[in-house]
N, C-alpha and C positions, 0 to 999 in steps of 0.2 A: 349143171352149169347153164347159163342162159346164152342165147345165140348172139351173134354180132349185131343183128338187126335190133333185137331187144335191147342190148346195151346202148346203141346209138339213140334209140327212142327215149330211153330213160335219161340219158345226158341231155338231150334237147328239151325235154319236158312237155312236148306236144307232138302230135302225130295227125297228119291229114290223110284220109282214106276215102276211096269212092266205094259207097255202099248203096244197095237197093233198098229204099223205103217206099212203101206203098206202090211198088211197080215202077218206080222212077229211079235212075241213078243220080246220086247226090254226093257232093264233097262235104265230109263232116270233120270237124276238128275234135280230137280226143286229147284229153290232158292226162299226165301222169299223176295218179292219186296214191297217196300212202294211207292205207286203212288200218287204224290201230286195232290190235287184238291183244288185250291185256297189256303186258309191257313190251311186246314186239309189235311190228307192223308188216304188212306185205303190200307190194306195189302192183298196181293195175292201170290200165287205160280206162278212162271214164268220159261218158258223155251223158247229159240229161235227156237226150233224144230217144224215142222209143224205136226199136228196130226188131226185125224178126230174129228169132233165136238162130236160124240157119246162118244169117249174116254175122251174128255175134260169134258163132263157132268158127266161121270161116276167118274172121279177123284174128281171133285167138290163135288159130293154127298158123296163119301167115306171119304174125309178128312174134309169136313165141311168148306172149305175155297175157295174162287174164284181161278180159274185157268186161266192163259193166256198162249196160245201157238200158235206161228206163226201168231200173230195178231188177234186171236180170243180169246174172254173171256166168261167164263161160271161161273154163280153163283149157289150155292146150291138151291134146290127147296124151294121156299117160302121166300128166303132171298134176299136182294139187297145191293147195294154199302154202303148205310147208316149203315148197320148192321156191317160193318167191318171198320168203320171210327175210326182212332186214336188207333188201337190195338197195 
């Protein structure tokens, strides 16, 4: 089951977070994106901006949702794609 924070983010459709990019703190807006996998889909937070993998992992842990940024994707610890199918 997903956390309350993740549920609120999915309902809102966007999420703003402070992230470190190139050594500077910045506010980035992430959108809720549904990625099609065959006949199903899974939900993730998405931004086209490039970020360090450590920041992507941190956001995935804090929000409880997968995060994709600049072509890299991270899932919360212990969870995989199947846990976010059809949310």
